[in-house]
FIVEX-871121 format. One record per residue (C-alpha): x, y, z; residue number from 1. Coordinates in steps of 0.5 Angstrom, whole numbers, plus 500, padded with zeros to 3 digits. Example, Ala and Ser with C-alpha at 12.3 -4.5 7.8 and 13.67 -1.06 7.14 Angstrom:
[node [525; 491; 516]; 1]
[node [527; 498; 514]; 2]
END
This chain:
[node [450; 258; 695]; 1]
[node [454; 253; 699]; 2]
[node [452; 246; 699]; 3]
[node [448; 245; 706]; 4]
[node [448; 238; 708]; 5]
[node [441; 235; 710]; 6]
[node [443; 228; 713]; 7]
[node [446; 225; 719]; 8]
[node [453; 224; 716]; 9]
[node [455; 218; 722]; 10]
[node [448; 215; 720]; 11]
[node [450; 215; 712]; 12]
[node [457; 213; 714]; 13]
[node [454; 207; 718]; 14]
[node [450; 205; 712]; 15]
[node [456; 205; 707]; 16]
[node [460; 201; 712]; 17]
[node [455; 196; 711]; 18]
[node [455; 196; 704]; 19]
[node [462; 195; 703]; 20]
[node [462; 190; 709]; 21]
[node [457; 186; 705]; 22]
[node [460; 187; 698]; 23]
[node [467; 189; 699]; 24]
[node [470; 195; 695]; 25]
[node [471; 193; 688]; 26]
[node [464; 190; 688]; 27]
[node [460; 196; 691]; 28]
[node [458; 200; 686]; 29]
[node [457; 208; 687]; 30]
[node [449; 206; 685]; 31]
[node [450; 201; 691]; 32]
[node [452; 206; 696]; 33]
[node [447; 211; 694]; 34]
[node [442; 206; 695]; 35]
[node [444; 204; 701]; 36]
[node [446; 210; 704]; 37]
[node [440; 214; 702]; 38]
[node [444; 219; 698]; 39]
[node [444; 223; 692]; 40]
[node [451; 223; 688]; 41]
[node [452; 230; 690]; 42]
[node [451; 229; 697]; 43]
[node [456; 223; 697]; 44]
[node [461; 226; 693]; 45]
[node [461; 233; 697]; 46]
[node [460; 230; 704]; 47]
[node [465; 224; 703]; 48]
[node [469; 226; 697]; 49]
[node [468; 219; 693]; 50]
[node [468; 212; 694]; 51]
[node [475; 211; 696]; 52]
[node [475; 216; 701]; 53]
[node [468; 214; 704]; 54]
[node [471; 206; 704]; 55]
[node [477; 209; 708]; 56]
[node [472; 212; 713]; 57]
[node [468; 206; 713]; 58]
[node [474; 202; 715]; 59]
[node [476; 206; 720]; 60]
[node [469; 207; 723]; 61]
[node [469; 199; 723]; 62]
[node [476; 199; 726]; 63]
[node [474; 203; 732]; 64]
[node [469; 198; 734]; 65]
[node [475; 193; 734]; 66]
[node [479; 198; 738]; 67]
[node [474; 199; 743]; 68]
[node [473; 191; 744]; 69]
[node [480; 190; 745]; 70]
[node [480; 196; 750]; 71]
[node [474; 193; 754]; 72]
[node [478; 186; 754]; 73]
[node [484; 189; 757]; 74]
[node [481; 192; 762]; 75]
[node [479; 186; 765]; 76]
[node [486; 185; 768]; 77]
[node [485; 177; 767]; 78]
[node [489; 176; 761]; 79]
[node [487; 168; 760]; 80]
[node [479; 171; 761]; 81]
[node [480; 176; 756]; 82]
[node [483; 172; 751]; 83]
[node [478; 167; 752]; 84]
[node [472; 172; 752]; 85]
[node [475; 175; 745]; 86]
[node [474; 168; 742]; 87]
[node [468; 167; 745]; 88]
[node [465; 174; 742]; 89]
[node [468; 173; 735]; 90]
[node [464; 166; 735]; 91]
[node [458; 169; 737]; 92]
[node [459; 175; 732]; 93]
[node [460; 170; 727]; 94]
[node [454; 166; 729]; 95]
[node [450; 171; 729]; 96]
[node [452; 174; 722]; 97]
[node [446; 171; 718]; 98]
[node [448; 175; 712]; 99]
[node [455; 171; 713]; 100]
[node [459; 178; 712]; 101]
[node [465; 176; 716]; 102]
[node [469; 181; 719]; 103]
[node [470; 187; 715]; 104]
[node [478; 188; 717]; 105]
[node [479; 181; 715]; 106]
[node [475; 181; 709]; 107]
[node [479; 187; 707]; 108]
[node [486; 184; 708]; 109]
[node [483; 178; 703]; 110]
[node [483; 183; 698]; 111]
[node [489; 187; 700]; 112]
[node [492; 187; 693]; 113]
[node [487; 191; 690]; 114]
[node [487; 197; 695]; 115]
[node [492; 203; 696]; 116]
[node [497; 204; 701]; 117]
[node [493; 208; 706]; 118]
[node [488; 202; 706]; 119]
[node [493; 197; 707]; 120]
[node [496; 201; 713]; 121]
[node [489; 201; 717]; 122]
[node [489; 193; 715]; 123]
[node [496; 192; 718]; 124]
[node [495; 196; 724]; 125]
[node [489; 193; 726]; 126]
[node [491; 186; 725]; 127]
[node [498; 188; 729]; 128]
[node [494; 191; 734]; 129]
[node [490; 184; 735]; 130]
[node [496; 180; 735]; 131]
[node [499; 185; 740]; 132]
[node [493; 184; 745]; 133]
[node [495; 177; 745]; 134]
[node [502; 178; 746]; 135]
[node [501; 182; 752]; 136]
[node [496; 178; 755]; 137]
[node [501; 172; 754]; 138]
[node [507; 176; 757]; 139]
[node [502; 178; 763]; 140]
[node [499; 171; 764]; 141]
[node [506; 168; 764]; 142]
[node [509; 173; 769]; 143]
[node [503; 172; 774]; 144]
[node [504; 164; 773]; 145]
[node [497; 164; 770]; 146]
[node [500; 161; 763]; 147]
[node [505; 156; 762]; 148]
[node [512; 159; 760]; 149]
[node [514; 154; 755]; 150]
[node [511; 157; 749]; 151]
[node [514; 164; 746]; 152]
[node [509; 169; 747]; 153]
[node [510; 172; 740]; 154]
[node [509; 166; 736]; 155]
[node [503; 164; 740]; 156]
[node [500; 171; 739]; 157]
[node [501; 170; 731]; 158]
[node [498; 163; 732]; 159]
[node [492; 166; 736]; 160]
[node [491; 171; 730]; 161]
[node [491; 166; 725]; 162]
[node [485; 162; 729]; 163]
[node [481; 169; 729]; 164]
[node [482; 169; 722]; 165]
[node [480; 162; 721]; 166]
[node [474; 163; 725]; 167]
[node [472; 169; 721]; 168]
[node [473; 167; 714]; 169]
[node [470; 160; 715]; 170]
[node [464; 162; 719]; 171]
[node [462; 166; 712]; 172]
[node [458; 159; 711]; 173]
[node [463; 154; 711]; 174]
[node [463; 152; 718]; 175]
[node [457; 151; 723]; 176]
[node [457; 154; 730]; 177]
[node [460; 147; 733]; 178]
[node [466; 147; 728]; 179]
[node [467; 155; 730]; 180]
[node [467; 153; 737]; 181]
[node [472; 148; 736]; 182]
[node [477; 152; 733]; 183]
[node [476; 157; 739]; 184]
[node [477; 152; 744]; 185]
[node [483; 150; 741]; 186]
[node [485; 157; 742]; 187]
[node [484; 157; 749]; 188]
[node [488; 150; 750]; 189]
[node [494; 154; 747]; 190]
[node [494; 158; 753]; 191]
[node [492; 153; 758]; 192]
END
């Protein structure tokens, strides 16, 4: 008799993402995942193939949320406002994160040496896309005369990405809201 799934795979994936997000790949045990997902071992392996493939699916699910946010911001057609809104959103998400989990993508980047090439590629692409969002916004803002032409879009985009990483890492309990807002304000000043 073939195996029949008796659970919502999307819901289980969301729960797995939360476990990995909170604990990281290495620290999340199969027992943690089973408890968090409400599944038995057979269901986890039959539906997701094991811990590594489950982690990849969870990371891709999280990354899709990042892509959706960036698409909404680019649709504003106001690069300065889009970049400022991105920073305000990141600070708000960080402050609202009572568990101090940070950003799943950035957390994974911090433990990149422990991951395989597939995970490394997802992380690199995600960070490059954030940087590209900043660079495109700066280039459009400069072309429209809304941003100074005195700075290099690529270098400034890298600096903005570094400030996003700083907010998400320091917001895990090191810096309070006021300090995170100061970092975001400095980022906005970079494009003013």
